[in-house]
All heavy atoms as TSV, in Angstrom:
chain	resi	resn	atom	element	x	y	z
A	1	MET	N	N	84.347	113.042	101.059
A	1	MET	CA	C	83.283	112.832	100.095
A	1	MET	C	C	83.599	111.652	99.167
A	1	MET	O	O	82.708	110.880	98.852
A	1	MET	CB	C	83.084	114.128	99.307
A	1	MET	CG	C	81.938	114.095	98.375
A	1	MET	SD	S	80.400	114.235	99.277
A	1	MET	CE	C	79.262	114.267	97.962
A	2	ILE	N	N	84.837	111.505	98.746
A	2	ILE	CA	C	85.193	110.436	97.816
A	2	ILE	C	C	84.993	109.065	98.454
A	2	ILE	O	O	84.621	108.100	97.767
A	2	ILE	CB	C	86.625	110.611	97.248
A	2	ILE	CG1	C	86.892	109.618	96.109
A	2	ILE	CG2	C	87.669	110.446	98.344
A	2	ILE	CD1	C	86.027	109.801	94.893
A	3	LYS	N	N	85.201	108.945	99.769
A	3	LYS	CA	C	84.988	107.658	100.441
A	3	LYS	C	C	83.519	107.248	100.358
A	3	LYS	O	O	83.212	106.076	100.136
A	3	LYS	CB	C	85.443	107.726	101.896
A	3	LYS	CG	C	86.951	107.838	102.059
A	3	LYS	CD	C	87.391	107.734	103.501
A	3	LYS	CE	C	86.898	108.903	104.318
A	3	LYS	NZ	N	87.449	108.914	105.690
A	4	GLN	N	N	82.619	108.214	100.504
A	4	GLN	CA	C	81.195	107.917	100.423
A	4	GLN	C	C	80.788	107.555	98.988
A	4	GLN	O	O	80.001	106.625	98.771
A	4	GLN	CB	C	80.353	109.105	100.916
A	4	GLN	CG	C	80.444	109.331	102.407
A	4	GLN	CD	C	81.674	110.143	102.810
A	4	GLN	OE1	O	82.382	110.709	101.981
A	4	GLN	NE2	N	81.936	110.204	104.103
A	5	ILE	N	N	81.330	108.273	98.021
A	5	ILE	CA	C	81.024	108.002	96.610
A	5	ILE	C	C	81.516	106.611	96.226
A	5	ILE	O	O	80.781	105.829	95.604
A	5	ILE	CB	C	81.649	109.082	95.700
A	5	ILE	CG1	C	80.963	110.435	95.940
A	5	ILE	CG2	C	81.572	108.672	94.229
A	5	ILE	CD1	C	81.678	111.613	95.312
A	6	LEU	N	N	82.744	106.289	96.611
A	6	LEU	CA	C	83.314	104.987	96.298
A	6	LEU	C	C	82.543	103.874	97.011
A	6	LEU	O	O	82.232	102.840	96.418
A	6	LEU	CB	C	84.786	104.946	96.683
A	6	LEU	CG	C	85.546	103.694	96.283
A	6	LEU	CD1	C	85.571	103.533	94.771
A	6	LEU	CD2	C	86.955	103.736	96.820
A	7	GLY	N	N	82.204	104.093	98.268
A	7	GLY	CA	C	81.436	103.108	99.022
A	7	GLY	C	C	80.083	102.833	98.401
A	7	GLY	O	O	79.650	101.679	98.302
A	8	GLN	N	N	79.410	103.890	97.963
A	8	GLN	CA	C	78.103	103.717	97.319
A	8	GLN	C	C	78.238	102.985	95.990
A	8	GLN	O	O	77.401	102.159	95.644
A	8	GLN	CB	C	77.437	105.086	97.112
A	8	GLN	CG	C	75.987	104.995	96.681
A	8	GLN	CD	C	75.116	104.306	97.715
A	8	GLN	OE1	O	75.136	104.646	98.894
A	8	GLN	NE2	N	74.349	103.325	97.292
A	9	ARG	N	N	79.303	103.268	95.258
A	9	ARG	CA	C	79.562	102.577	93.989
A	9	ARG	C	C	79.739	101.075	94.232
A	9	ARG	O	O	79.153	100.248	93.519
A	9	ARG	CB	C	80.813	103.167	93.321
A	9	ARG	CG	C	81.290	102.444	92.092
A	9	ARG	CD	C	80.504	102.814	90.881
A	9	ARG	NE	N	81.140	102.254	89.687
A	9	ARG	CZ	C	80.479	101.873	88.628
A	9	ARG	NH1	N	79.181	102.028	88.586
A	9	ARG	NH2	N	81.106	101.375	87.599
A	10	ILE	N	N	80.519	100.726	95.240
A	10	ILE	CA	C	80.745	99.319	95.567
A	10	ILE	C	C	79.429	98.661	95.961
A	10	ILE	O	O	79.097	97.570	95.479
A	10	ILE	CB	C	81.790	99.183	96.689
A	10	ILE	CG1	C	83.163	99.624	96.176
A	10	ILE	CG2	C	81.846	97.750	97.224
A	10	ILE	CD1	C	84.201	99.825	97.264
A	11	LYS	N	N	78.674	99.316	96.808
A	11	LYS	CA	C	77.396	98.755	97.260
A	11	LYS	C	C	76.451	98.538	96.090
A	11	LYS	O	O	75.833	97.472	95.967
A	11	LYS	CB	C	76.759	99.677	98.295
A	11	LYS	CG	C	75.463	99.139	98.856
A	11	LYS	CD	C	74.912	100.060	99.922
A	11	LYS	CE	C	73.632	99.499	100.506
A	11	LYS	NZ	N	73.125	100.368	101.596
A	12	ASN	N	N	76.320	99.535	95.221
A	12	ASN	CA	C	75.420	99.407	94.071
A	12	ASN	C	C	75.834	98.262	93.155
A	12	ASN	O	O	74.991	97.486	92.696
A	12	ASN	CB	C	75.366	100.711	93.274
A	12	ASN	CG	C	74.642	101.816	94.008
A	12	ASN	OD1	O	73.879	101.575	94.935
A	12	ASN	ND2	N	74.900	103.042	93.616
A	13	LEU	N	N	77.126	98.152	92.893
A	13	LEU	CA	C	77.615	97.071	92.029
A	13	LEU	C	C	77.414	95.706	92.686
A	13	LEU	O	O	77.038	94.742	92.021
A	13	LEU	CB	C	79.093	97.292	91.697
A	13	LEU	CG	C	79.400	98.471	90.778
A	13	LEU	CD1	C	80.897	98.753	90.744
A	13	LEU	CD2	C	78.868	98.217	89.377
A	14	ARG	N	N	77.641	95.632	93.993
A	14	ARG	CA	C	77.439	94.366	94.705
A	14	ARG	C	C	75.971	93.955	94.672
A	14	ARG	O	O	75.629	92.795	94.431
A	14	ARG	CB	C	77.917	94.476	96.164
A	14	ARG	CG	C	77.632	93.204	96.961
A	14	ARG	CD	C	77.991	93.350	98.414
A	14	ARG	NE	N	77.365	94.444	99.107
A	14	ARG	CZ	C	76.089	94.454	99.541
A	14	ARG	NH1	N	75.296	93.423	99.331
A	14	ARG	NH2	N	75.614	95.509	100.187
A	15	LEU	N	N	75.078	94.914	94.897
A	15	LEU	CA	C	73.650	94.610	94.883
A	15	LEU	C	C	73.190	94.115	93.514
A	15	LEU	O	O	72.299	93.259	93.440
A	15	LEU	CB	C	72.837	95.833	95.322
A	15	LEU	CG	C	72.966	96.199	96.804
A	15	LEU	CD1	C	72.246	97.511	97.086
A	15	LEU	CD2	C	72.450	95.080	97.694
A	16	LYS	N	N	73.797	94.628	92.453
A	16	LYS	CA	C	73.464	94.152	91.108
A	16	LYS	C	C	73.803	92.677	90.927
A	16	LYS	O	O	73.180	91.997	90.123
A	16	LYS	CB	C	74.187	94.981	90.042
A	16	LYS	CG	C	73.584	96.332	89.820
A	16	LYS	CD	C	74.303	97.063	88.701
A	16	LYS	CE	C	73.710	98.431	88.497
A	16	LYS	NZ	N	74.387	99.169	87.428
A	17	THR	N	N	74.799	92.196	91.674
A	17	THR	CA	C	75.163	90.776	91.582
A	17	THR	C	C	74.207	89.908	92.382
A	17	THR	O	O	74.209	88.687	92.229
A	17	THR	CB	C	76.597	90.520	92.109
A	17	THR	OG1	O	76.633	90.710	93.526
A	17	THR	CG2	C	77.621	91.389	91.409
A	18	GLY	N	N	73.429	90.529	93.269
A	18	GLY	CA	C	72.494	89.777	94.100
A	18	GLY	C	C	73.131	89.152	95.325
A	18	GLY	O	O	72.515	88.340	95.998
A	19	LEU	N	N	74.376	89.556	95.634
A	19	LEU	CA	C	75.077	88.976	96.776
A	19	LEU	C	C	74.935	89.853	98.017
A	19	LEU	O	O	74.962	91.082	97.927
A	19	LEU	CB	C	76.565	88.809	96.465
A	19	LEU	CG	C	76.943	87.774	95.414
A	19	LEU	CD1	C	78.428	87.863	95.104
A	19	LEU	CD2	C	76.581	86.375	95.890
A	20	SER	N	N	74.803	89.200	99.153
A	20	SER	CA	C	74.820	89.923	100.423
A	20	SER	C	C	76.255	90.359	100.707
A	20	SER	O	O	77.198	89.869	100.088
A	20	SER	CB	C	74.334	89.011	101.549
A	20	SER	OG	O	75.256	87.952	101.760
A	21	GLN	N	N	76.399	91.268	101.659
A	21	GLN	CA	C	77.752	91.671	102.074
A	21	GLN	C	C	78.540	90.454	102.538
A	21	GLN	O	O	79.712	90.305	102.190
A	21	GLN	CB	C	77.693	92.680	103.221
A	21	GLN	CG	C	77.441	94.079	102.813
A	21	GLN	CD	C	77.469	95.027	103.997
A	21	GLN	OE1	O	77.417	94.613	105.153
A	21	GLN	NE2	N	77.534	96.309	103.705
A	22	GLU	N	N	77.897	89.612	103.311
A	22	GLU	CA	C	78.587	88.452	103.860
A	22	GLU	C	C	79.069	87.505	102.763
A	22	GLU	O	O	80.230	87.089	102.756
A	22	GLU	CB	C	77.676	87.701	104.825
A	22	GLU	CG	C	78.365	86.545	105.519
A	22	GLU	CD	C	77.512	85.909	106.590
A	22	GLU	OE1	O	76.333	86.275	106.737
A	22	GLU	OE2	O	78.044	85.037	107.284
A	23	LYS	N	N	78.195	87.179	101.812
A	23	LYS	CA	C	78.580	86.254	100.736
A	23	LYS	C	C	79.653	86.864	99.841
A	23	LYS	O	O	80.591	86.179	99.438
A	23	LYS	CB	C	77.368	85.847	99.916
A	23	LYS	CG	C	76.473	84.886	100.650
A	23	LYS	CD	C	75.334	84.411	99.786
A	23	LYS	CE	C	74.458	83.456	100.581
A	23	LYS	NZ	N	73.355	82.931	99.791
A	24	PHE	N	N	79.519	88.145	99.540
A	24	PHE	CA	C	80.512	88.792	98.690
A	24	PHE	C	C	81.865	88.865	99.397
A	24	PHE	O	O	82.900	88.570	98.804
A	24	PHE	CB	C	80.050	90.184	98.262
A	24	PHE	CG	C	80.983	90.854	97.298
A	24	PHE	CD1	C	81.249	90.295	96.057
A	24	PHE	CD2	C	81.610	92.039	97.639
A	24	PHE	CE1	C	82.124	90.905	95.160
A	24	PHE	CE2	C	82.477	92.662	96.748
A	24	PHE	CZ	C	82.737	92.093	95.514
A	25	ALA	N	N	81.847	89.234	100.678
A	25	ALA	CA	C	83.095	89.316	101.447
A	25	ALA	C	C	83.788	87.953	101.494
A	25	ALA	O	O	85.004	87.871	101.327
A	25	ALA	CB	C	82.812	89.830	102.854
A	26	LEU	N	N	83.025	86.896	101.700
A	26	LEU	CA	C	83.611	85.553	101.697
A	26	LEU	C	C	84.213	85.221	100.338
A	26	LEU	O	O	85.296	84.652	100.247
A	26	LEU	CB	C	82.556	84.505	102.066
A	26	LEU	CG	C	82.196	84.395	103.542
A	26	LEU	CD1	C	80.993	83.470	103.727
A	26	LEU	CD2	C	83.378	83.891	104.350
A	27	GLN	N	N	83.495	85.591	99.289
A	27	GLN	CA	C	83.942	85.314	97.918
A	27	GLN	C	C	85.277	85.978	97.610
A	27	GLN	O	O	86.113	85.396	96.912
A	27	GLN	CB	C	82.872	85.790	96.934
A	27	GLN	CG	C	83.219	85.619	95.485
A	27	GLN	CD	C	82.115	86.172	94.596
A	27	GLN	OE1	O	80.951	85.861	94.764
A	27	GLN	NE2	N	82.490	87.023	93.654
A	28	ILE	N	N	85.491	87.174	98.118
A	28	ILE	CA	C	86.719	87.916	97.813
A	28	ILE	C	C	87.734	87.867	98.959
A	28	ILE	O	O	88.727	88.587	98.935
A	28	ILE	CB	C	86.418	89.374	97.412
A	28	ILE	CG1	C	85.757	90.147	98.543
A	28	ILE	CG2	C	85.599	89.423	96.140
A	28	ILE	CD1	C	85.624	91.641	98.291
A	29	ASN	N	N	87.451	87.042	99.955
A	29	ASN	CA	C	88.361	86.857	101.086
A	29	ASN	C	C	88.620	88.170	101.832
A	29	ASN	O	O	89.763	88.583	102.031
A	29	ASN	CB	C	89.680	86.220	100.637
A	29	ASN	CG	C	90.479	85.670	101.784
A	29	ASN	OD1	O	89.904	85.266	102.796
A	29	ASN	ND2	N	91.789	85.657	101.648
A	30	MET	N	N	87.514	88.826	102.215
A	30	MET	CA	C	87.586	90.094	102.934
A	30	MET	C	C	86.641	90.001	104.131
A	30	MET	O	O	85.590	89.375	104.048
A	30	MET	CB	C	87.151	91.229	101.998
A	30	MET	CG	C	87.284	92.623	102.573
A	30	MET	SD	S	86.837	93.890	101.355
A	30	MET	CE	C	88.298	93.889	100.329
A	31	ASP	N	N	87.013	90.621	105.226
A	31	ASP	CA	C	86.158	90.632	106.397
A	31	ASP	C	C	84.873	91.405	106.103
A	31	ASP	O	O	84.924	92.502	105.541
A	31	ASP	CB	C	86.912	91.265	107.573
A	31	ASP	CG	C	86.121	91.222	108.849
A	31	ASP	OD1	O	86.085	90.156	109.487
A	31	ASP	OD2	O	85.525	92.262	109.206
A	32	ARG	N	N	83.728	90.844	106.501
A	32	ARG	CA	C	82.446	91.471	106.216
A	32	ARG	C	C	82.322	92.840	106.883
A	32	ARG	O	O	81.797	93.786	106.287
A	32	ARG	CB	C	81.277	90.587	106.660
A	32	ARG	CG	C	79.936	91.163	106.178
A	32	ARG	CD	C	78.757	90.790	107.051
A	32	ARG	NE	N	78.904	91.113	108.458
A	32	ARG	CZ	C	78.675	92.311	108.994
A	32	ARG	NH1	N	78.344	93.343	108.247
A	32	ARG	NH2	N	78.807	92.496	110.289
A	33	THR	N	N	82.816	92.980	108.103
A	33	THR	CA	C	82.696	94.268	108.780
A	33	THR	C	C	83.554	95.336	108.103
A	33	THR	O	O	83.173	96.510	108.071
A	33	THR	CB	C	83.056	94.157	110.277
A	33	THR	OG1	O	84.388	93.670	110.411
A	33	THR	CG2	C	82.096	93.228	111.002
A	34	TYR	N	N	84.692	94.924	107.541
A	34	TYR	CA	C	85.527	95.858	106.787
A	34	TYR	C	C	84.778	96.311	105.530
A	34	TYR	O	O	84.706	97.507	105.234
A	34	TYR	CB	C	86.862	95.210	106.413
A	34	TYR	CG	C	87.744	96.094	105.572
A	34	TYR	CD1	C	88.509	97.097	106.149
A	34	TYR	CD2	C	87.800	95.944	104.190
A	34	TYR	CE1	C	89.303	97.926	105.383
A	34	TYR	CE2	C	88.590	96.766	103.411
A	34	TYR	CZ	C	89.344	97.755	104.013
A	34	TYR	OH	O	90.117	98.576	103.237
A	35	LEU	N	N	84.197	95.348	104.801
A	35	LEU	CA	C	83.436	95.682	103.594
A	35	LEU	C	C	82.271	96.611	103.935
A	35	LEU	O	O	82.023	97.581	103.220
A	35	LEU	CB	C	82.923	94.411	102.909
A	35	LEU	CG	C	82.091	94.620	101.651
A	35	LEU	CD1	C	82.892	95.321	100.559
A	35	LEU	CD2	C	81.538	93.294	101.147
A	36	ALA	N	N	81.587	96.337	105.023
A	36	ALA	CA	C	80.460	97.182	105.435
A	36	ALA	C	C	80.913	98.615	105.708
A	36	ALA	O	O	80.243	99.578	105.304
A	36	ALA	CB	C	79.785	96.596	106.670
A	37	SER	N	N	82.058	98.770	106.364
A	37	SER	CA	C	82.546	100.115	106.660
A	37	SER	C	C	83.022	100.830	105.395
A	37	SER	O	O	82.896	102.048	105.286
A	37	SER	CB	C	83.641	100.085	107.727
A	37	SER	OG	O	84.773	99.400	107.269
A	38	VAL	N	N	83.532	100.085	104.428
A	38	VAL	CA	C	83.906	100.679	103.137
A	38	VAL	C	C	82.645	101.162	102.420
A	38	VAL	O	O	82.596	102.291	101.930
A	38	VAL	CB	C	84.683	99.664	102.262
A	38	VAL	CG1	C	84.809	100.160	100.829
A	38	VAL	CG2	C	86.053	99.389	102.851
A	39	GLU	N	N	81.624	100.303	102.359
A	39	GLU	CA	C	80.378	100.684	101.692
A	39	GLU	C	C	79.708	101.873	102.371
A	39	GLU	O	O	79.032	102.661	101.719
A	39	GLU	CB	C	79.418	99.496	101.637
A	39	GLU	CG	C	79.830	98.437	100.640
A	39	GLU	CD	C	78.789	97.339	100.478
A	39	GLU	OE1	O	77.754	97.358	101.177
A	39	GLU	OE2	O	79.016	96.453	99.628
A	40	ALA	N	N	79.904	102.006	103.675
A	40	ALA	CA	C	79.326	103.131	104.415
A	40	ALA	C	C	80.148	104.410	104.273
A	40	ALA	O	O	79.749	105.464	104.768
A	40	ALA	CB	C	79.207	102.756	105.891
A	41	GLY	N	N	81.288	104.315	103.576
A	41	GLY	CA	C	82.132	105.484	103.358
A	41	GLY	C	C	82.954	105.867	104.565
A	41	GLY	O	O	83.363	107.013	104.706
A	42	LYS	N	N	83.213	104.905	105.449
A	42	LYS	CA	C	83.943	105.192	106.677
A	42	LYS	C	C	85.404	104.758	106.640
A	42	LYS	O	O	86.140	104.998	107.575
A	42	LYS	CB	C	83.248	104.509	107.859
A	42	LYS	CG	C	81.858	105.053	108.098
A	42	LYS	CD	C	81.194	104.378	109.254
A	42	LYS	CE	C	79.808	104.968	109.454
A	42	LYS	NZ	N	79.109	104.329	110.567
A	43	ARG	N	N	85.819	104.103	105.558
A	43	ARG	CA	C	87.195	103.600	105.452
A	43	ARG	C	C	87.902	104.225	104.267
A	43	ARG	O	O	87.313	104.430	103.215
A	43	ARG	CB	C	87.196	102.091	105.233
A	43	ARG	CG	C	86.779	101.283	106.398
A	43	ARG	CD	C	87.982	100.886	107.180
A	43	ARG	NE	N	87.550	100.039	108.271
A	43	ARG	CZ	C	88.365	99.435	109.072
A	43	ARG	NH1	N	89.644	99.544	108.902
A	43	ARG	NH2	N	87.917	98.708	110.052
A	44	ASN	N	N	89.181	104.452	104.448
A	44	ASN	CA	C	90.042	104.873	103.356
A	44	ASN	C	C	90.658	103.595	102.783
A	44	ASN	O	O	91.667	103.117	103.272
A	44	ASN	CB	C	91.109	105.842	103.867
A	44	ASN	CG	C	91.844	106.521	102.752
A	44	ASN	OD1	O	91.421	106.481	101.607
A	44	ASN	ND2	N	92.953	107.141	103.097
A	45	ILE	N	N	90.044	103.040	101.779
A	45	ILE	CA	C	90.379	101.713	101.254
A	45	ILE	C	C	91.637	101.768	100.390
A	45	ILE	O	O	91.853	102.737	99.656
A	45	ILE	CB	C	89.170	101.134	100.477
A	45	ILE	CG1	C	89.418	99.695	100.049
A	45	ILE	CG2	C	88.773	102.023	99.340
A	45	ILE	CD1	C	88.192	99.004	99.485
A	46	SER	N	N	92.435	100.724	100.482
A	46	SER	CA	C	93.667	100.651	99.694
A	46	SER	C	C	93.364	100.222	98.259
A	46	SER	O	O	92.335	99.625	97.978
A	46	SER	CB	C	94.642	99.652	100.320
A	46	SER	OG	O	94.164	98.326	100.150
A	47	ILE	N	N	94.287	100.520	97.374
A	47	ILE	CA	C	94.128	100.134	95.974
A	47	ILE	C	C	94.124	98.615	95.838
A	47	ILE	O	O	93.445	98.073	94.967
A	47	ILE	CB	C	95.189	100.805	95.071
A	47	ILE	CG1	C	94.844	100.626	93.588
A	47	ILE	CG2	C	96.574	100.260	95.374
A	47	ILE	CD1	C	93.608	101.364	93.146
A	48	GLU	N	N	94.844	97.910	96.721
A	48	GLU	CA	C	94.830	96.445	96.679
A	48	GLU	C	C	93.428	95.908	96.950
A	48	GLU	O	O	92.964	94.986	96.271
A	48	GLU	CB	C	95.816	95.841	97.702
A	48	GLU	CG	C	97.263	96.007	97.334
A	48	GLU	CD	C	97.885	97.261	97.934
A	48	GLU	OE1	O	97.170	98.060	98.600
A	48	GLU	OE2	O	99.091	97.457	97.737
A	49	ASN	N	N	92.747	96.494	97.924
A	49	ASN	CA	C	91.391	96.044	98.239
A	49	ASN	C	C	90.385	96.482	97.179
A	49	ASN	O	O	89.425	95.766	96.898
A	49	ASN	CB	C	90.973	96.510	99.632
A	49	ASN	CG	C	91.621	95.678	100.705
A	49	ASN	OD1	O	91.946	94.511	100.503
A	49	ASN	ND2	N	91.830	96.268	101.869
A	50	ILE	N	N	90.603	97.643	96.574
A	50	ILE	CA	C	89.747	98.057	95.459
A	50	ILE	C	C	89.899	97.058	94.315
A	50	ILE	O	O	88.913	96.657	93.698
A	50	ILE	CB	C	90.092	99.493	94.993
A	50	ILE	CG1	C	89.677	100.495	96.063
A	50	ILE	CG2	C	89.418	99.801	93.657
A	50	ILE	CD1	C	90.162	101.902	95.815
A	51	HIS	N	N	91.121	96.652	94.054
A	51	HIS	CA	C	91.377	95.670	92.994
A	51	HIS	C	C	90.685	94.349	93.310
A	51	HIS	O	O	90.060	93.741	92.438
A	51	HIS	CB	C	92.883	95.477	92.807
A	51	HIS	CG	C	93.229	94.610	91.666
A	51	HIS	ND1	N	93.807	93.377	91.829
A	51	HIS	CD2	C	93.067	94.776	90.324
A	51	HIS	CE1	C	93.977	92.820	90.642
A	51	HIS	NE2	N	93.542	93.656	89.719
A	52	LYS	N	N	90.780	93.908	94.555
A	52	LYS	CA	C	90.140	92.665	94.983
A	52	LYS	C	C	88.618	92.743	94.778
A	52	LYS	O	O	87.996	91.806	94.285
A	52	LYS	CB	C	90.451	92.422	96.466
A	52	LYS	CG	C	90.027	91.078	96.977
A	52	LYS	CD	C	90.234	90.939	98.487
A	52	LYS	CE	C	91.681	90.820	98.863
A	52	LYS	NZ	N	91.844	90.462	100.302
A	53	ILE	N	N	88.034	93.871	95.123
A	53	ILE	CA	C	86.588	94.066	94.965
A	53	ILE	C	C	86.215	94.085	93.490
A	53	ILE	O	O	85.250	93.438	93.079
A	53	ILE	CB	C	86.133	95.358	95.674
A	53	ILE	CG1	C	86.206	95.159	97.198
A	53	ILE	CG2	C	84.720	95.756	95.246
A	53	ILE	CD1	C	86.044	96.438	98.001
A	54	SER	N	N	86.975	94.808	92.679
A	54	SER	CA	C	86.659	94.884	91.246
A	54	SER	C	C	86.763	93.508	90.596
A	54	SER	O	O	85.930	93.152	89.761
A	54	SER	CB	C	87.527	95.906	90.526
A	54	SER	OG	O	88.865	95.485	90.434
A	55	GLN	N	N	87.759	92.720	90.983
A	55	GLN	CA	C	87.872	91.356	90.451
A	55	GLN	C	C	86.676	90.514	90.875
A	55	GLN	O	O	86.146	89.737	90.078
A	55	GLN	CB	C	89.166	90.701	90.918
A	55	GLN	CG	C	90.386	91.214	90.213
A	55	GLN	CD	C	91.634	90.475	90.639
A	55	GLN	OE1	O	91.816	90.144	91.808
A	55	GLN	NE2	N	92.505	90.213	89.677
A	56	GLY	N	N	86.251	90.670	92.122
A	56	GLY	CA	C	85.086	89.941	92.615
A	56	GLY	C	C	83.808	90.310	91.887
A	56	GLY	O	O	82.881	89.505	91.783
A	57	LEU	N	N	83.779	91.534	91.365
A	57	LEU	CA	C	82.620	92.003	90.596
A	57	LEU	C	C	82.792	91.743	89.098
A	57	LEU	O	O	81.927	92.110	88.308
A	57	LEU	CB	C	82.418	93.506	90.834
A	57	LEU	CG	C	82.046	93.900	92.263
A	57	LEU	CD1	C	82.187	95.402	92.447
A	57	LEU	CD2	C	80.634	93.439	92.597
A	58	HIS	N	N	83.909	91.123	88.725
A	58	HIS	CA	C	84.241	90.818	87.325
A	58	HIS	C	C	84.300	92.076	86.474
A	58	HIS	O	O	83.792	92.119	85.347
A	58	HIS	CB	C	83.242	89.813	86.738
A	58	HIS	CG	C	83.099	88.583	87.575
A	58	HIS	ND1	N	84.097	87.652	87.699
A	58	HIS	CD2	C	82.078	88.152	88.360
A	58	HIS	CE1	C	83.701	86.694	88.511
A	58	HIS	NE2	N	82.476	86.970	88.938
A	59	LEU	N	N	84.937	93.123	87.053
A	59	LEU	CA	C	85.106	94.393	86.355
A	59	LEU	C	C	86.583	94.760	86.318
A	59	LEU	O	O	87.316	94.501	87.269
A	59	LEU	CB	C	84.366	95.515	87.092
A	59	LEU	CG	C	82.852	95.422	87.212
A	59	LEU	CD1	C	82.346	96.517	88.138
A	59	LEU	CD2	C	82.202	95.528	85.853
A	60	SER	N	N	86.992	95.403	85.239
A	60	SER	CA	C	88.338	95.984	85.213
A	60	SER	C	C	88.317	97.210	86.120
A	60	SER	O	O	87.245	97.730	86.461
A	60	SER	CB	C	88.712	96.397	83.787
A	60	SER	OG	O	87.905	97.493	83.373
A	61	LEU	N	N	89.487	97.682	86.502
A	61	LEU	CA	C	89.524	98.899	87.307
A	61	LEU	C	C	88.929	100.083	86.545
A	61	LEU	O	O	88.274	100.937	87.129
A	61	LEU	CB	C	90.953	99.204	87.756
A	61	LEU	CG	C	91.503	98.294	88.847
A	61	LEU	CD1	C	92.976	98.590	89.098
A	61	LEU	CD2	C	90.701	98.438	90.132
A	62	GLU	N	N	89.154	100.099	85.244
A	62	GLU	CA	C	88.574	101.161	84.405
A	62	GLU	C	C	87.051	101.148	84.506
A	62	GLU	O	O	86.420	102.192	84.701
A	62	GLU	CB	C	89.016	101.000	82.975
A	62	GLU	CG	C	88.467	102.061	82.040
A	62	GLU	CD	C	88.895	101.870	80.598
A	62	GLU	OE1	O	89.581	100.893	80.284
A	62	GLU	OE2	O	88.513	102.728	79.779
A	63	GLU	N	N	86.455	99.957	84.370
A	63	GLU	CA	C	84.994	99.837	84.468
A	63	GLU	C	C	84.507	100.191	85.874
A	63	GLU	O	O	83.474	100.849	86.047
A	63	GLU	CB	C	84.541	98.422	84.129
A	63	GLU	CG	C	84.758	98.026	82.693
A	63	GLU	CD	C	84.561	96.544	82.459
A	63	GLU	OE1	O	85.067	95.720	83.279
A	63	GLU	OE2	O	83.903	96.204	81.466
A	64	PHE	N	N	85.266	99.760	86.865
A	64	PHE	CA	C	84.899	100.007	88.253
A	64	PHE	C	C	84.828	101.503	88.542
A	64	PHE	O	O	83.900	101.976	89.196
A	64	PHE	CB	C	85.905	99.328	89.183
A	64	PHE	CG	C	85.646	99.584	90.629
A	64	PHE	CD1	C	84.685	98.860	91.322
A	64	PHE	CD2	C	86.358	100.550	91.323
A	64	PHE	CE1	C	84.442	99.093	92.658
A	64	PHE	CE2	C	86.127	100.787	92.660
A	64	PHE	CZ	C	85.163	100.068	93.334
A	65	PHE	N	N	85.803	102.271	88.061
A	65	PHE	CA	C	85.866	103.696	88.348
A	65	PHE	C	C	85.044	104.562	87.389
A	65	PHE	O	O	84.955	105.767	87.593
A	65	PHE	CB	C	87.317	104.189	88.366
A	65	PHE	CG	C	88.044	103.820	89.626
A	65	PHE	CD1	C	89.033	102.863	89.622
A	65	PHE	CD2	C	87.736	104.461	90.821
A	65	PHE	CE1	C	89.713	102.534	90.786
A	65	PHE	CE2	C	88.401	104.136	91.995
A	65	PHE	CZ	C	89.388	103.168	91.961
A	66	LYS	N	N	84.458	103.968	86.382
A	66	LYS	CA	C	83.670	104.724	85.409
A	66	LYS	C	C	82.526	105.477	86.114
A	66	LYS	O	O	81.764	104.880	86.859
A	66	LYS	CB	C	83.100	103.794	84.348
A	66	LYS	CG	C	82.651	104.483	83.102
A	66	LYS	CD	C	82.294	103.472	82.045
A	66	LYS	CE	C	82.751	104.004	80.719
A	66	LYS	NZ	N	82.717	103.020	79.673
A	67	GLY	N	N	82.462	106.751	85.885
A	67	GLY	CA	C	81.393	107.560	86.452
A	67	GLY	C	C	81.679	108.126	87.834
A	67	GLY	O	O	80.842	108.812	88.407
A	68	ILE	N	N	82.854	107.853	88.375
A	68	ILE	CA	C	83.186	108.396	89.711
A	68	ILE	C	C	83.942	109.694	89.533
A	68	ILE	O	O	84.789	109.840	88.741
A	68	ILE	CB	C	84.023	107.379	90.531
A	68	ILE	CG1	C	83.149	106.196	90.898
A	68	ILE	CG2	C	84.590	108.029	91.760
A	68	ILE	CD1	C	83.822	105.150	91.744
């Protein structure tokens, strides 16, 4: 369940930036298919990649995890 919640959080935050998966993945140096599987709740993402995503969204980890 937490993978789906985290994936939806990432997707919602990314959509607020107006970036596609492809553009966001390029921006944070991550494979688009990996990002897609994370957003779909199918991957157990590492803290390093969570940090990379939060930086790409210009959020602290505290802000990123708020409400989860």
